[in-house]
C-alpha positions in Angstrom: 0.0 0.0 0.0 1.3 3.5 -0.9 1.2 6.0 1.9 0.1 9.6 1.4 3.7 10.8 1.3 4.6 8.5 -1.6 5.9 10.3 -4.7 3.7 9.3 -7.6 4.6 10.1 -11.2 1.6 10.4 -13.5 2.8 10.2 -17.1 0.3 12.0 -19.3 -1.2 14.0 -16.6 -2.7 16.6 -18.9 -4.7 14.3 -21.0 -8.2 12.7 -20.6 -7.0 9.8 -18.7 -4.0 11.2 -16.8 -5.8 14.4 -15.6 -8.7 12.3 -14.2 -6.2 10.1 -12.3 -4.3 13.0 -11.0 -7.5 14.7 -9.7 -8.7 11.3 -8.2 -5.4 10.9 -6.4 -5.5 14.5 -5.1 -9.0 14.0 -3.7 -7.8 11.0 -1.7 -5.0 13.0 -0.1 -2.0 12.0 -2.3 -0.4 15.4 -2.8 3.1 14.4 -3.6 2.4 14.1 -7.3 4.8 14.7 -10.3 3.7 15.5 -13.8 5.6 16.9 -16.9 3.9 18.1 -20.1 5.3 16.9 -23.4 7.1 20.1 -23.9 8.9 19.6 -20.5 9.6 15.8 -21.0 9.6 13.9 -24.4 8.7 10.4 -23.4 10.0 9.2 -26.8 13.6 10.4 -25.7 15.3 7.7 -23.6 18.0 10.0 -22.4 15.4 12.5 -21.2 13.4 9.9 -19.5 16.4 8.5 -17.7 17.4 11.9 -16.5 13.9 12.5 -15.1 13.9 9.3 -13.1 17.4 9.9 -11.9 16.3 13.3 -10.6 12.8 12.5 -9.3 13.0 8.9 -8.0 9.3 8.3 -7.8 7.8 5.6 -5.6 5.1 4.8 -8.0 4.3 5.4 -11.7 1.0 5.7 -13.6 1.7 5.3 -17.2 -1.3 7.1 -18.8 0.6 8.7 -21.7 -0.1 7.3 -25.1 -0.5 8.3 -28.7 -4.3 7.8 -29.3 -6.9 8.4 -32.0 -10.1 7.2 -33.7 -10.5 5.0 -36.8 -9.4 7.6 -39.3 -6.2 8.4 -37.4 -5.4 4.7 -36.7 -5.7 3.9 -40.4 -3.6 6.9 -41.6 -0.8 6.8 -39.0 -0.2 3.1 -38.5 3.6 3.6 -38.0 3.2 6.3 -35.6 0.7 4.4 -33.4 3.0 1.5 -33.1 6.3 3.2 -32.9 5.4 6.1 -30.5 3.5 3.8 -28.0 6.3 1.1 -27.9 8.9 3.7 -27.5 7.0 5.4 -24.6 6.3 2.2 -22.9 9.9 0.9 -23.3 11.4 4.1 -21.8 8.9 4.4 -18.9 8.5 0.9 -17.8 12.3 0.2 -18.3 13.4 3.2 -16.2 10.8 2.3 -13.6 12.5 -1.1 -13.1 16.0 0.3 -13.2 15.0 2.8 -10.5 13.3 0.4 -8.2 9.6 1.8 -8.5 7.5 0.1 -6.0 4.2 0.2 -7.9 3.3 0.8 -11.6 0.0 1.1 -13.3 0.0 0.6 -17.0 -3.1 1.9 -18.9 -4.0 -0.1 -22.1 -7.2 -0.4 -24.1 -9.8 -3.1 -24.9 -8.7 -2.9 -28.6 -6.2 -5.5 -27.5 -8.8 -8.3 -27.9 -9.4 -10.1 -31.1 -11.9 -8.7 -33.6 -14.2 -11.8 -33.3 -13.6 -12.4 -29.6 -16.6 -14.0 -27.7 -18.7 -11.4 -26.1 -18.4 -10.1 -23.4 -14.6 -10.3 -23.5 -12.8 -11.9 -20.7 -9.2 -11.1 -20.0 -8.2 -14.7 -21.1 -9.3 -14.2 -24.8 -6.2 -12.2 -25.3 -4.2 -13.4 -28.4 -6.8 -16.1 -29.2 -7.5 -14.9 -32.8 -6.6 -12.0 -35.2 -7.1 -8.4 -34.2 -9.2 -5.8 -35.7 -7.2 -4.4 -38.8 -8.0 -0.8 -38.4 -6.3 -0.4 -35.0 -3.8 -3.4 -35.1 -0.6 -1.4 -34.7 -2.0 0.4 -31.6 -3.3 -2.8 -30.1 0.0 -4.7 -30.7 1.8 -1.9 -28.8 -0.6 -2.0 -25.9 -0.3 -5.9 -25.8 3.4 -5.5 -25.7 3.1 -3.0 -22.7 0.9 -5.4 -20.6 3.4 -8.3 -21.5 6.2 -6.1 -20.3 4.5 -5.6 -16.9 3.7 -9.2 -16.7 7.1 -10.4 -17.6 8.9 -8.0 -15.2 6.7 -9.2 -12.4 7.4 -12.9 -13.1 11.3 -12.4 -13.6 12.1 -9.6 -11.1 9.3 -9.7 -8.6 8.0 -6.2 -9.4 4.5 -5.1 -8.8 3.3 -3.6 -12.2 -0.4 -3.8 -12.9 -2.0 -3.4 -16.4 -5.6 -2.2 -16.7 -7.6 -2.2 -20.0 -10.2 0.5 -20.0 -13.1 0.5 -22.4 -14.0 3.5 -24.6 -13.6 6.6 -22.3 -15.1 10.1 -22.5 -15.2 13.1 -20.2 -13.6 16.4 -19.2 -10.4 17.3 -21.1 -11.5 15.0 -24.0 -10.2 15.4 -27.5 -12.8 17.0 -29.8 -10.6 17.1 -33.0 -12.8 16.3 -36.0 -10.2 13.9 -37.4 -8.2 12.4 -34.6 -10.8 12.1 -31.7 -12.7 9.1 -30.5 -16.3 8.4 -31.5 -18.3 10.1 -28.7 -16.5 13.5 -28.5 -16.3 13.7 -32.3 -20.1 13.1 -32.4 -20.8 15.7 -29.9 -18.8 18.4 -31.7 -20.1 17.5 -35.2 -23.8 17.5 -34.1 -23.2 20.7 -31.9 -21.7 22.6 -35.0 -24.6 21.3 -37.2 -27.1 22.5 -34.7 -25.5 25.9 -34.6 -25.6 26.0 -38.5 -29.2 24.8 -38.6 -30.1 27.5 -36.1 -28.1 30.1 -38.0 -26.1 30.9 -34.9 -22.9 32.0 -36.6 -21.6 33.5 -33.4 -21.6 30.0 -31.7 -19.9 28.5 -34.8 -17.2 31.1 -34.7 -16.7 30.6 -31.0 -16.2 26.9 -31.5 -13.7 27.0 -34.3 -11.9 30.0 -32.7 -11.0 27.6 -29.9 -10.4 24.5 -32.1 -9.5 25.5 -35.8 -10.5 23.0 -38.3 -8.2 21.8 -41.2 -9.2 20.1 -44.4 -6.2 19.4 -46.8 -4.2 22.7 -47.0 -7.1 24.7 -45.8 -7.6 25.8 -42.2 -10.6 27.7 -41.0 -10.8 29.6 -37.8 -13.3 32.0 -36.2 -12.4 34.9 -38.5 -12.8 32.9 -41.7 -15.7 33.6 -44.1 -19.0 31.8 -44.0 -18.3 30.2 -47.3 -14.9 28.9 -46.2 -16.3 27.5 -42.9 -19.3 25.9 -44.6 -16.8 24.2 -47.2 -14.5 22.8 -44.6 -17.2 21.5 -42.3 -19.0 19.8 -45.2 -15.9 17.8 -45.7 -16.4 16.4 -42.1 -20.1 15.7 -42.9 -21.4 18.7 -41.1 -24.2 20.6 -42.7 -27.1 22.7 -41.5 -29.7 20.1 -42.3 -27.8 16.8 -41.5 -24.7 15.2 -39.9 -23.1 12.4 -41.9 -21.2 9.8 -39.7 -18.8 7.0 -40.6 -20.1 3.4 -41.2 -23.5 2.0 -40.7 -24.1 2.8 -37.0 -24.6 -0.9 -36.2 -21.5 -1.5 -34.1 -22.0 -1.9 -30.4 -19.8 0.1 -28.0 -19.3 0.3 -24.3 -18.5 3.7 -22.8 -17.1 4.7 -19.3 -17.0 8.2 -17.8 -13.3 9.1 -17.6 -13.5 10.1 -13.9 -14.9 6.7 -13.0 -12.1 5.1 -15.0 -9.8 7.1 -12.9 -11.5 6.0 -9.7 -11.3 2.4 -10.8 -7.5 2.8 -11.8 -6.6 4.4 -8.5 -8.5 1.7 -6.6 -6.3 -0.9 -8.4 -3.1 1.2 -7.9 -3.7 1.4 -4.2 -5.4 -1.9 -3.3 -4.4 -4.6 -5.8 -1.2 -6.4 -6.1 0.1 -8.5 -8.9 -0.6 -11.7 -6.9 -4.3 -10.7 -6.9 -4.7 -10.8 -10.7 -4.3 -14.4 -11.5 -5.1 -17.9 -10.3 -1.8 -19.4 -9.1 -3.1 -23.0 -9.0 -3.8 -23.1 -12.7 -1.4 -25.4 -14.6 -1.0 -26.7 -18.3 -1.2 -30.3 -19.4 2.5 -30.6 -18.4 1.9 -29.5 -14.9 3.6 -26.1 -15.5 2.0 -23.0 -14.0 1.2 -20.6 -16.9 0.7 -17.1 -15.5 -0.7 -15.0 -18.1 -3.7 -12.5 -18.8 -3.1 -10.8 -15.5 -4.5 -7.5 -16.8 -7.8 -6.2 -15.6 -10.7 -4.9 -17.7 -12.2 -1.6 -16.7 -15.6 -0.9 -17.9 -19.4 -1.0 -17.3 -20.2 -4.3 -18.9 -23.0 -2.5 -20.7 -23.3 -1.5 -24.5 -25.3 0.4 -27.0 -25.1 0.9 -30.8 -23.3 3.8 -32.4 -26.7 4.7 -33.9 -28.3 4.8 -30.6 -25.4 6.9 -29.3 -25.9 9.4 -32.1 -29.5 9.7 -31.4 -28.9 10.4 -27.7 -26.4 13.1 -28.6 -28.9 14.6 -31.1 -31.5 14.8 -28.5 -29.1 16.2 -25.8 -28.0 19.0 -28.1 -31.4 19.7 -29.6 -30.3 19.3 -33.2 -33.3 19.2 -35.4 -31.7 17.9 -38.5 -31.0 14.4 -39.7 -28.3 11.8 -38.9 -27.0 10.1 -42.0 -24.6 7.2 -42.3 -21.9 6.7 -44.9 -21.7 2.9 -45.3 -18.7 3.1 -47.6 -16.6 4.0 -44.5 -15.4 1.2 -42.1 -17.3 0.2 -39.0 -14.4 -1.2 -37.1 -15.1 -4.1 -34.7 -18.9 -4.9 -34.4 -18.8 -5.5 -30.7 -16.3 -4.7 -27.9 -18.1 -5.5 -24.7 -15.8 -6.2 -21.6 -16.4 -8.8 -19.0 -15.9 -6.9 -15.7 -16.2 -9.8 -13.3 -12.5 -9.6 -12.3 -12.9 -5.9 -11.5 -16.1 -6.4 -9.6 -14.3 -9.1 -7.6 -11.5 -6.7 -6.8 -14.1 -4.4 -5.3 -15.1 -1.6 -7.9 -18.3 -1.0 -9.8 -19.3 1.9 -12.1 -22.1 4.3 -11.2 -22.6 6.9 -14.1 -24.7 5.7 -17.0 -24.4 6.9 -20.6 -27.3 9.4 -20.6 -25.9 11.2 -17.5 -22.4 11.1 -19.0 -23.5 12.6 -22.3 -25.3 15.4 -20.4 -22.2 16.1 -18.4 -19.8 16.1 -21.3 -21.9 18.4 -23.5 -22.3 20.8 -20.6 -18.4 20.7 -20.1 -17.9 21.3 -23.9 -20.2 24.3 -23.9 -18.7 25.8 -20.8 -15.2 25.5 -22.2 -16.2 27.3 -25.4 -17.7 30.2 -23.5 -14.7 30.5 -21.1 -12.0 30.3 -23.8 -13.9 32.5 -26.1 -14.0 35.3 -23.5 -10.3 35.0 -23.1 -9.3 35.0 -26.9 
């Protein structure tokens, strides 16, 4: 158990995941926290990471830093997704071991599981069949990370725990129209369509002043002409009368509020040891103990279709237009529901359901636009 004076390094403390974990630790009285922005510490640089660990000597590490994105980004930047994530993991986990870190929490993703895994997905379905093609490089990097934790534990007796969160959303989310995940991307697209539908150009300009939009060589911001803004937004399927979304809307997805993910992660960091994550009595046909699949799913165990999600967001925003689907674009994995039995047995359950989560996130998004617009 880490005491309140333990120095905890949260890698990625400014992002969706890391910021939520940072705040959760603070709320529990853990004030000796260390964080570095990307500008302050490039986790791709092994020399910089070593020097950081030499100087700070953390007692515990939360590895929440990662290079992430949605289907479009995963398809377009395949080399970046595998290279950057492997490099981050190699540097942070390696230096944690070299510097005697007592506890490490590694954040992965449920995309590690096979495309056609039996639903809901148990931890032991890992590596049982091929991965989903669209995010294969990212998934392989995350599998390597959890196997690094597992292997260091088995060889060196470390206490590194890997958790695999389902699709996350919440404060500090990424709302980039190309590189964000499905739920925040939908919220922004449908919000912008509503503003166009209502003729509220002030609201449109506030939005893109905060987050300028690029299409090819063209970038539009709040001071761009109406014609330029309409042209670029149209390339992302955003129009006054309709929003066009990728795929068929049929895939089923599970979503977890990021602050609840943080609570589950901190619960694991503080209360779960490596020995609690596997059955030590399990042996193969040769009588050899095979310790694997020690990671822990973090989710709700509940799912809804992307089409249902879009309708909930349309209702929340008050958009009166149409939701259309571009079936020429990929759907990705059709189902990705986690089995959270292990997590429940370790003492944690979720509380925030999807309707409440969408309401909270849209409110946070609108507040951020107003606050930042007033300071531009």
